[in-house]
C-alpha positions in Angstrom: 29.4 28.7 -9.5 26.4 27.1 -7.7 26.8 26.7 -3.9 25.0 23.9 -2.0 22.6 25.3 0.5 23.6 24.0 4.0 20.8 23.2 6.4 20.4 25.4 9.5 21.0 23.9 13.0 17.5 25.0 14.2 15.0 22.2 15.1 12.0 22.0 12.9 8.5 22.7 14.3 6.5 19.6 15.1 4.7 18.3 12.0 6.4 20.9 9.8 9.3 20.6 7.3 12.9 21.1 8.3 15.2 23.5 6.5 16.6 20.4 4.7 13.1 19.5 3.5 12.4 16.5 5.7 9.0 16.7 7.2 8.7 16.7 11.0 6.8 13.4 11.2 9.6 11.7 9.3 12.3 13.0 11.6 10.2 11.9 14.6 9.7 8.5 13.1 13.4 8.1 12.5 14.1 8.9 16.1 11.5 6.4 17.2 13.0 3.7 15.0 16.6 4.3 16.2 15.4 3.8 19.8 13.5 0.5 19.0 15.6 -2.5 18.0 12.5 -4.3 16.6 11.4 -1.4 14.4 15.0 -0.8 13.3 15.2 -4.4 12.1 11.8 -4.2 10.4 12.8 -0.9 8.7 16.1 -2.2 7.5 14.3 -5.1 5.9 11.8 -2.8 4.2 14.2 -0.2 2.8 16.7 -2.9 1.8 14.0 -4.4 -0.4 13.1 -1.1 -2.1 16.5 0.6 -2.5 16.9 2.1 -5.9 13.2 2.1 -6.8 11.6 5.5 -6.5 8.0 4.1 -6.5 8.8 1.6 -3.7 10.7 4.2 -1.7 7.5 6.3 -1.8 5.6 3.2 -0.5 8.1 2.6 2.2 8.0 6.2 3.3 4.2 5.9 3.8 4.7 2.9 6.1 4.7 5.3 9.0 2.7 8.2 7.4 -0.5 8.0 9.4 -0.8 11.8 9.4 -0.8 14.4 6.7 -2.5 15.0 3.4 -3.5 12.0 1.2 -3.0 12.8 -2.5 -5.1 10.9 -5.0 -3.1 8.9 -7.5 -3.9 7.0 -10.7 -3.8 3.2 -10.2 -2.5 0.8 -12.8 -4.6 -2.3 -13.5 -1.8 -4.9 -13.5 -0.4 -7.3 -16.0 -3.6 -9.5 -16.3 -5.4 -6.6 -17.9 -2.5 -5.4 -20.1 -3.9 -4.0 -23.4 -7.4 -3.6 -22.1 -8.9 -0.2 -23.1 -10.2 2.3 -20.5 -8.9 0.4 -17.4 -9.1 3.7 -15.5 -12.9 3.2 -15.3 -12.6 -0.1 -13.4 -13.3 0.1 -9.7 -10.4 -0.1 -7.3 -10.4 -2.7 -4.6 -8.0 -2.7 -1.5 -6.8 -6.2 -0.7 -6.1 -6.4 3.0 -3.4 -9.1 3.4 -1.5 -7.7 6.4 -1.7 -11.0 8.3 -0.1 -13.1 5.7 3.5 -14.4 5.5 5.4 -14.5 2.2 4.2 -17.9 1.1 0.6 -17.0 1.5 1.1 -13.6 -0.2 2.1 -15.6 -3.3 -1.1 -17.6 -3.0 -3.5 -14.6 -2.8 -1.6 -12.9 -5.6 -2.4 -15.9 -7.9 -6.0 -16.0 -6.8 -6.6 -12.3 -7.4 -4.8 -12.4 -10.8 -6.9 -15.3 -12.0 -10.1 -13.7 -10.8 -9.2 -10.3 -12.3 -8.3 -11.8 -15.7 -11.6 -13.7 -15.8 -13.9 -10.9 -14.7 -11.9 -8.0 -16.2 -13.9 -5.9 -13.6 -11.5 -4.4 -11.0 -8.1 -3.0 -10.2 -6.5 -4.3 -6.9 -4.1 -2.6 -4.6 -2.5 -4.7 -1.9 -1.7 -3.9 1.7 1.0 -6.2 3.2 3.2 -6.4 6.3 6.0 -8.3 4.6 8.1 -6.6 1.9 7.3 -9.0 -0.9 7.7 -6.3 -3.6 9.2 -8.6 -6.2 6.3 -11.0 -6.0 3.8 -8.2 -6.3 5.7 -6.5 -9.2 5.6 -9.7 -11.2 1.8 -9.1 -11.5 2.2 -5.3 -12.0 0.0 -4.5 -9.0 0.5 -1.5 -6.7 1.3 -2.3 -3.0 1.4 -0.6 0.3 3.2 -1.7 3.4 2.6 -1.6 7.2 4.9 -2.5 10.1 4.3 -6.1 11.2 2.4 -6.6 14.4 5.4 -8.5 15.9 7.6 -5.4 15.3 5.2 -2.8 16.4 6.7 -0.7 19.2 4.5 2.3 19.5 2.0 3.2 22.3 -1.0 3.2 20.0 -2.6 -0.2 19.3 -1.4 -1.9 16.1 -5.0 -2.6 14.8 -5.7 1.2 15.0 -2.6 1.9 13.0 -3.6 -0.6 10.3 -7.2 0.7 10.2 -5.9 4.2 9.6 -3.7 3.0 6.8 -6.7 1.3 5.2 -8.7 4.5 5.5 -5.8 6.4 3.9 -5.8 3.9 1.0 -9.5 4.3 0.4 -9.0 8.0 0.1 -5.7 7.9 -1.8 -7.0 5.5 -4.5 -10.7 6.4 -4.3 -11.3 2.7 -3.8 -14.7 1.1 -3.7 -14.1 -1.2 -0.7 -11.7 -3.4 1.2 -11.6 -7.2 0.6 -9.9 -9.2 3.4 -7.8 -12.3 3.2 -8.1 -15.4 5.3 -5.3 -17.0 7.3 -4.8 -19.6 4.6 -4.1 -16.9 2.0 -7.5 -17.1 0.2 -9.9 -14.2 -0.2 -12.7 -14.0 2.3 -15.8 -15.6 0.7 -17.9 -12.4 0.8 -15.1 -10.4 -0.8 -14.5 -13.0 -3.5 -18.2 -13.0 -4.3 -18.2 -9.2 -4.7 -15.3 -9.4 -7.1 -16.9 -12.2 -9.1 -20.1 -10.1 -9.4 -18.0 -7.4 -11.2 -17.8 -9.6 -14.2 -21.5 -8.8 -15.0 -22.3 -5.8 -12.7 -20.6 -3.0 -14.6 -22.4 0.3 -13.9 -19.5 2.3 -15.3 -20.1 1.0 -18.9 -22.3 3.0 -21.2 -25.7 1.4 -21.9 -28.0 1.7 -24.8 -31.7 1.3 -24.7 
């Protein structure tokens, strides 16, 4: 007979794991959320959108994970490049779309997918502040989430929090760079030009003399 191990009543050390396996930062975050009506509402929306999907639950957990180790993961290329060989060699680009609402997220998704299909030169990963997971999944792209500025209820500045999440993504995915998105839902001109150049600038491909 297998007995379930009951967690002890002792409090976990700060930043460490509890006897039940929950890391200290996650418990501290839960306490902060419970004491903040705005963050509680934002978190309910986020976890309601990802319930039952292990990948998205992992994403939602990292919403508040600004500390700790950053494991490197393999990034899928998305549906526009389905069937393409050696997609793992394509550079990874972080798309910073945290200032967009749901409608404009749909716009930038279309723009990136058209550009990716034409250039066949990059793999995008999106950073959003709205849980538009279904829209992103339709393109097969990976996505990360941050707390919206309007719901931010911590002492630290929201831009600092977003900057650290972007830095985490650069490390986690070994991304080349970050491309921003304008208020109208279009890629910033400089970033778009960079992605367009990847149609012909392909240093990862073998060359013959």
